[in-house]
N, C-alpha and C positions, 0 to 999 in steps of 0.2 A: 504494500500500500504506500503510495507516494502522493502527498498533498503539498501545495504551495502555501506558505503562511504569509502573514501581513508584512514580513520583512523581505519577501521575495525568495525565501529559502525553500529548497526541496526538503521536506521532512519525510523520512522513510520509517514506516512502522512495519517491520518485516513479518510480524506475527501478532496475533490477538494480544493486546496489552493487558496484562494481569495486574500490574502495579502502576496505578495512575495517581499523580499528584496534581491537584488543581490549585492555582494561585489566584483564581478569580471567582468571586461569589456566584455569579450567574452561571459560570461554567460548572461549578461544583453541583449546583442544583440540576443542571442538564445531565451530567454524568450519572447521578443517582437515578434520575428518571429513566435513562436509557439502559443502564446495566446494573443498577442497584448499588449497594454499599460494598459489595465483596471486592471490587477491583480498586476502590478508592483507598489509598494508604495514607494520605495526608491532605490537609487543607489549610487555609489561612484562618486567622482568628475572626475574620469578617465573613467567612463562609458559614452562614447560620441557617441556611435552608437546604433541605427540608428539616424543619424543627421536629424534635421528637426522636430523630434517629441520627442526625449528622453529628451530634455531640459525642458519639462513640469514636469518631475518627480523630486521630492525632492532629495537632496544629503545628505549623512550622514558621511562626511569625506572622506579621501583618502583610498586607498587599504591597506596601512600600518598603518593608524591611524583612524580606524573606531570609530565613536561616539557610543559607546556601549549603553549608556543611551538613545540616540535618537532612536536606533534600537528597544530597548525593549519597548519604549513608543508607537511605532507603532503597537505593538502586532501582529507581523507577523505570518502567518501559516507556512512559510518556508523561511529560509535564505540560499542562495547559496554562498559558500565560496570555496577557493582554498588553498591547503596546502602550496603552494609556494607563491602565490600572496598576501595572507593576513598574518598578523602577528599571530603567535601562541598565543600571549597574548590576542588579541582581540577575536579570535575564542574560546579559552578556557573560556573567561569571558562570552561570549554569551551562551555557553553550560551550564556553571555553573548556569546561571540565568534561565535555563529552556527553552531557545529558541530552536526551532527545526531547527538545522543547518545541512546541507548536505555539506560535504567537498569533493571536487574533486581533482584529480591529474593525468590527462592523460599525459603520456610521449611518446606516439606513436600516429600515425594517427589512427590505429586500436582501440586504447584505447579511442581516441576522439570520434570515431563513437559509441562505446559502451556507452560512457558517454552521448552523445546526446540522445541515446535511453532511458537511465536512466532518463535524465532530462524530456523527454516527459512523461514518466510514472509518475514521481513525480508531474507533472502538470496535470495529469489525461488526457493526450492526447495520442491517439494511435500512436505509432511511425511510422506505415505505412502510416499515413495521413500527415506526415511532409515531404514535397518535398526535403528539404535540407538533410534529413537523407538518403533518397533514392539516391540522387545525390552523396553524399559522399561514400555510399556503392559501387556505380558503378565506381566512380573515383578511389577508393582504389583498387578494383578488377582489373581494367584496368592497373593501375600503377604497381601492383605486378606482373602482367603477362608480363610486358614490361620493367622490370628493365634492364638497359643497361649493356652490357658486359664490356664496358669501360666507366665508369661514369665520368662526368666532375668534376674536383677538385675544390671544393668551400670553400671559407673562408667568414664568416660573423661575424663581431664583434658586440657586444651589448653595449659596454661602452668604454670610453676613460679617461685617467688619473686616474687609470691605464687602459690600454687596456684590454678588457675582451671579451671572446667568450663562446661558449657552446661546450660540448663534445658529444659523441654519445649516451648518456643516456637521451636525451631531445627530446621533441616533434619537435622542429625546425630541429634537425639533422635527424630525421626520415622523416620529410617532404622533406628535401633536397634529401635524398636517393630515395624516391619514385618519385621525380621529375626528376631523372636521374643524380643526383650528388653524390659526396661523401664529407662529411665534413672533411677537412684536419686536424682538431683538434679532431676528433672523439675519438682518443686513448689518449688524453692528459687530465688527471685529474688535478684538482686544488690542489696545494700544500700550506701548511701553515708553516711559516708565508709568507708574501708577498715576502720577500727576497728569500725564497726558490722557490716560483713560478717563479721568474725572474732568477733563476739559480745562485743566489749569496750566498746561504746558504743551509744547510742541512734541509730537511723537517722534521717536527715533527708529531707524530701521532695525528689524529684528528677524531672526530665523527661528524664534521660539513659537510655541503653539499660540495662535491668536483666536481660538474658537470660544474662549470663555471670558467675555468682557466684564470689567468691573465698572461700577457706576454709582451715582448718588440717586436717591429716590426722586429727585426732581426730574431726572431723565425718564423715569417710568411714567410720570404724568404726561410728558410730551408724547409718549408713544400710545397713550390712551387704551390700555387693555380693558376688555370687558370681563374677563375672568382671570383671577390670580390663583395659581395652584402652588401650594406650599408643601413641598415634600418633607418627609421625616428623615431623609438622608440625601447627600452626605452630611448636610447640616440639619439638625432637628428643629425645624420651625414649629412654632406653637401659637397659642392664643395671643401672646404679646405682639408677634409680627402680623398676625391676622388683623388685629385692631389697628396696627400701624399702617396697613395697606388698604384698609376699607375706604370706600369713596362712593358717592351717589352713582347709581347705575352700574356698579361693579360688584361681582360676586367673588368673595375670597374663600377658598376652601383648603382644608388640610387633606393631603392625599398620601398614599403609600409611595415612597420614593422608589421602591423596587419596581413598581409598575412603570415608572417613567424611565428608569435607567438600566434595568436588567434586561439584557437582550437574549436570554436563553429560552428555556421551555415555557416560561410564563408569558412570553410575548403576545401570543394570540389572545389570551384572557385579558392581558393588560390593554391591548388595543380595543377590545370590545368594551371593557369597563370605562376607559377614557372617552370613547365615542358616546356611550350612554350618558356620561357626566356632562359632556359638552352639548348634548342635545336637550338636556333638561332645563 
């Protein structure tokens, strides 16, 4: 089995992988859904789904600070990582030590579907036998066929102090689009340094990731969202922020961050739940 990962590398899985390490929460949930717990030998501290069973699997650090030595000691057949979720340092260290690492980076729902199919093949599972893959294919097709002529204007922050959100080049933004919304920050790239992002200085050229702009709340008002979605991860927004963002003619809701950002087997249900929310 040979698959090309997000880094353009050929990843060879010569036989059914019996020892899998997942460094990505959504990947961990997908592995368990496809092959159960038996093949999963380690996860990160943030891999908390599926609850009630994942707790029995050993942890090897966080998504940004993986214990590379611990992973290597497990002699995994396959390690699942993500270009954004995991640190470049840790991924490169694992690859340099000969660990079989597959790096993902789906930035649209269609890419998430393709990655689910790839994950199944890497695990030596026929994609057509995974119900969640078929469900996402159906949900995606239905959503693409029913994109609204007048989408709901949506704002969803991901952090506070400073406030941050995502632009149109992200999985979450595409999910919002398919659910009947439009990300009001879709056209707003991140600027460096922070003062430039906040409109207080001139932006400097950068090669860094510009998909997650920082802003002040006054900019939110100029973008006139009709709905504000406050996720519980990566920042746990709550009633304080809900009151802070309330305005006439605008609905502010607390939502599950996993539905907005996890691109694995929960994607079909997440798309349907978000579409129902935006249509109400």
